[in-house]
C-alpha positions in Angstrom: -30.3 110.1 99.2 -26.6 109.4 99.6 -25.7 105.8 99.2 -23.6 103.9 101.7 -20.8 103.3 99.2 -20.5 107.0 98.6 -20.2 107.7 102.3 -17.6 104.9 102.7 -15.6 106.4 99.7 -15.7 109.9 101.3 -14.7 108.5 104.7 -11.8 106.5 103.2 -10.5 109.5 101.3 -10.6 111.7 104.4 -8.8 109.0 106.4 -6.2 108.6 103.8 -5.7 112.4 103.6 -5.3 112.6 107.4 -2.8 109.7 107.5 -0.8 111.3 104.6 -0.9 114.6 106.4 0.4 113.2 109.7 3.1 111.2 107.9 4.2 114.3 106.0 4.3 116.3 109.2 6.4 113.7 111.0 8.8 113.5 108.0 9.2 117.4 108.0 9.9 117.4 111.7 12.4 114.6 111.4 14.2 116.3 108.6 14.4 119.6 110.5 15.8 117.8 113.6 18.3 116.0 111.4 19.5 119.2 109.8 19.9 120.9 113.2 21.8 117.9 114.6 24.1 117.7 111.6 24.6 121.4 111.1 23.7 123.3 114.3 22.7 126.9 113.8 
């Protein structure tokens, strides 16, 4: 059987990955918008 601590560890890793992914996405969008505002194409 899977222990509770293993489930908590997996859940925390998945949550951290989602948070990192969303932060990275926001940073990429912000940088793209900044580049377009500074140097319009």
